[in-house]
DRENTIDREN-586953 format. One record per residue (C-alpha): residue in one letter; x, y, z. Coordinates in steps of 0.02 Angstrom, whole numbers, plus 50000, padded with zeros to 5 digits. Layout:
N
AXYZ/...
This chain:
422
M511864691346646/I510784705346685/I509924708646531/A509444727446500/R507384727746465/Y506804745846412/L505154754846453/D503804761346334/R504064779946356/R502214781846358/T502264771346513/F501104775246676/L500964773246856/R499184767446864/A498124765947055/S496424769047083/G495994777546908/V497354788346927/A498704790846797/V500544798246839/A501744798846686/L503394795546725/P504894806446692/L506064803346527/L506954787746612/E508614780146533/S507894763146520/M506584771646398/S507604768046244/P509394770346205/A509084784846098/L508184792146233/A509644789346355/R510644797646235/A509614813746188/A509474815546390/A511174817246412/E511254832746279/T510754844046402/P510274859846331/K511104876546353/R510104889346447/M510344906346502/V509714915946646/T510084937046663/I509764945946836/C509924965446856/N509904973947016/A509284990846970/L510305001447083/G511834994947094/L513234986347200/Y514154995847329/S515804996747233/A516904993347378/S516144982047434/W516014971747269/F517644975247178/P519054964947210/G520464975147235/T521814962347131/A521614954546955/G521714937546912/A521284922046999/G522034925147194/Y521004938947240/E520334942947407/A518444940747427/T517744957647494/E516334960347584/Y514864956047480/L515884941847373/T516244933547550/H514274927147529/L514694921647355/D516604914547382/A515884894947413/H515464895847225/R517034902947169/S517534891447045/R515724892146956/Y515864911546919/T516904923946833/L517014943546902/F517364957346795/T517854975546796/G517904988546669/L516224984946571/S514844997146500/H513945001746354/E514205017146286/D513205032746290/Q511775027446439/N511325042746486/G509565046146441/R508025057946508/Q507915051246656/P509335046446795/H508925029046790/N508475027346598/S510055013246599/E508755001746664/I507754999846513/T509504996746378/W510644985046506/L510094969146376/T510084979746216/S511364993846243/A510415004546126/K511095024046171/R510345039446245/P508725028446310/G507275039246320/L508045055346217/D506865062546071/G506835047745937/F507585033946056/R506905017845991/N507445004346112/T508304988046024/I508114970746030/S508694963446219/L509834948846239/D508854935646306/Q507734938946151/V508794936346044/A509224917246139/A507134916646144/G507094919645952/H508644904245935/V507604894446056/G505984893746003/Y504654883646050/V505464869746100/T504984874246282/R503374879246337/F504044895446338/P505404901846214/S505814913746364/L505174923046532/T505284939446605/L504984942646787/G505244958246914/T505014961947095/K504004976747079/T502924980946924/T502804975046746/Q504434986546695/S505614973746623/Q507274973646515/S506624962946392/Y506474970046229/T505854963746062/T506454966445881/S505304980145851/G505774988946026/A504174984846117/M504294979446322/V503904961946361/P503034963246522/A503774956146674/E502714943846784/T502654948246960/S501834936347054/P502534919947095/A500904910247125/A500314917346955/L501834910546862/F501844894046963/A500234890346917/K500474896346710/L502154884746717/F501544869246837/L499234871246884/Q498274861546728/G496944871246764/T495164863946730/P494574855446546/E493314871846556/E494804885046580/V495804872446443/A494354876046303/R494244896446343/Q495974899046304/A495844885946156/Q494384896846085/S495524912746148/L496754906546027/N495824900945881/E494964918145886/G496524927345860/A496994915645716/S495344922345643/I495964936345667/L497424937845595/D496654927445435/R495364943545416/V496714957545435/R498084948545332/S496724946945155/Q496444964745192/A498064969445208/A498564960645038/G497294970344949/L497914985245006/R499614981444949/E499284984844749/R498645001644804/V500025008944886/S501855017344849/G503585008144827/A503945014845027/D502225007345076/R502274993144994/L504024988545100/K503104992945269/L501574981645225/D503004966845190/A503774970345367/Y502084968945429/F501704951545323/D503044947345414/A502584948545588/V500774943745545/R501574927045485/T502944925045647/T501274927345770/E500354917345654/N501844900845677/D501794907345876/L500114903745882/A500234887345807/D501424883545920/V500604889646094/K499164878646036/A500064862346012/W501014865646197/Q499114867846266/Q498774849246232/K499994844246308/P500064841246505/K501214853646611/P502524846546719/V502194838746889/V503394845547041/D503674842047207/E503544859047258/E502394868447353/P501484882547269/P502114899047334/T500994911447411/D501404929347356/I502054943247479/P500814958647484/S501764969247563/A503104980247440/A504314981047606/D504774964447597/L505924964847443/I507184949347500/G505474939447541/R504874945947343/V506784939847289/K506924923547343/L505234918347304/M505594921147112/F507404914147130/R506664895947205/L505754896647028/I507044898946925/P507784880446962/L506064873946945/I505874882046767/L507674876046704/E507454856846786/T505714855146711/D506194862646540/S504884873346536/S505924889246470/R507984888946439/V507874910546444/I507374920246589/S507684936746613/M507494945746811/L507394966846862/I507624967947030/Q506814986047087/D506744996447235/H504974996647283/G504855013147345/V504805009647535/V505725005747687/P506334987447652/Q506014974647772/V508204972847830/R508454973448031/G509224993148033/V508604998547895/S507565014047902/A507695021247739/D506985018847559/H508095008547447/H508295022147329/S508775036847434/L510125025347510/S510845024047349/H511225041147327/H512085042347518/G513155057647468/Q514655047047545/D513815048647722/E514285033447809/V512595031647892/K511805028147737/I513165019547650/G512865005747809/Q511105002147782/L511315004047606/K512704987247606/M511254978747738/I510004976747580/E511444972347460/T512184960447559/E510454952547604/I510274954147400/V511944944547373/R511674932547490/A509824927747391/F511114925247221/G512064913347310/G510764904947374/L509994905847191/L511774896247133/T511684883947265/E509834877647201/L510794877447034/V512304867747081/E511564855647178/R509944851947076/R510484839246906/D510204834846755/A510794820646642/A512404833346606/G512844836646792/S512364853046905/L511074863946833/L512204878546848/D513474868246716/Q512414872046575/T511454887246628/T512404904546607/V511964915146712/L512284935146719/F512044944146880/G512494963046881/S511714981246857/N511564993846766/L512365007946865/G514185008546905/N513735020847027/A512075023847087/N512535037247182/S513095048347042/H511915037046924/A513645031846823/S513295017746703/V515005013046683/D516215001346767/L514654988846799/P514874976046921/I514724959146824/L514614942346885/L514454927946750/A514334910546824/G513914893346757/G513534887746567/G515444878146552/F516524893646567/S518184893946645/H517904902346800/G518764906046955/T519634923446912/H519354941746903/V519564950446754/V520014968246714/H519904978346569/A521054992646609/G521285003746469/A520555021546489/H518915018646427/N517955002946486/A517584987646372/P515744985846266/L514724972646386/C514084967646233/N515924957346179/L515254946446349/F513564946446270/V514074938046114/T515134925946210/M513694921846293/L512564921846155/H513774909246055/N513804898546207/I511834895846210/G511994891546008/V511654907045924/E513004910645789/A512844930645795/D514374940445728/S514034954945824/F512664961045983/G512394977846008/Q514044989846033/S514994973646006/T516784974045920/G516974957445936/T516894943246070/L517594941846264/S518704926946318/W519654923746459/S520514911646529/
């Protein structure tokens, strides 16, 4: 008879004065084994800001029997793990600049960039607010070029993107010296002290202002309280060791021309983030880098090629770039399938949204967007087509995604309900 022996969760491997913490093992306790089996839901959103050439992306038929297109052949090994959508978009996305729809792909706020415009909260930040500091980072925002992102807070402020894979790896997995940790703790303490002083001054001010101003101050107090709670959570995480991963730290690519290399470096980190439960919400923006990308056969910059004017030579070079982006995304899906947790592959419990804010970059059209949804436990393997005179709200899919991660939302942005398929 085999007798189960449960290990202490605090068990370490010790040798020559070095202690290495063990990962969560089923043998540590029945309760922990059950907890390990209850894998959390996660969300990843990835936007290619310059669109995807429609003829090479969209299948010609709906349903499960569609023929894989030029781009989709690079993803077809995962056909049963994703769903394609045609006929989804946000309304009123024409802004001050032709590419302003970049900032509203995850929010759906109308008329971006025009006078009086104020962005609304993004899909990923709603999910992050639900998850909170259960993880070290409620959300992570990534980019390939600048700090511009598609993540926006409830006040309409942009969450800056991290563009350095090396810096992101360090933040996630390198513990830092005792002196560095102490400086971070001091900085957090000083931030909390400032909040305390400002709050007491504002409380006295409340008694001397109008009713309308009191409402503004009450909203301000709520923001202060939220920030204080966040600081407390950050301090708590600061006292916990970072996860140890069997990966070499990435080296940043200095050349802006290596667009695909930068994309792949960030894609390499996403499975590590999810596997270590460092965050359950990730957004990433793939941008034009303003230079000729290092892709064989390409002699013009990505943005210029997206405005191809039906020139076959330009279209051919554009497809070379986009093919490499799609192939890199296929590599990410493969990694998420091959990496496992207690419930199966990482992709099983991770909803991955891939697409663009532009349906036709040549004319800056933000309708008929290329949208792919993978993983998350959904039923997949089909091409879902909305064939009405007007596009269906992309936000209906967003509501479904929020429900899947546990957010009890009746609506989001321009939604008119949820989006379901079989």
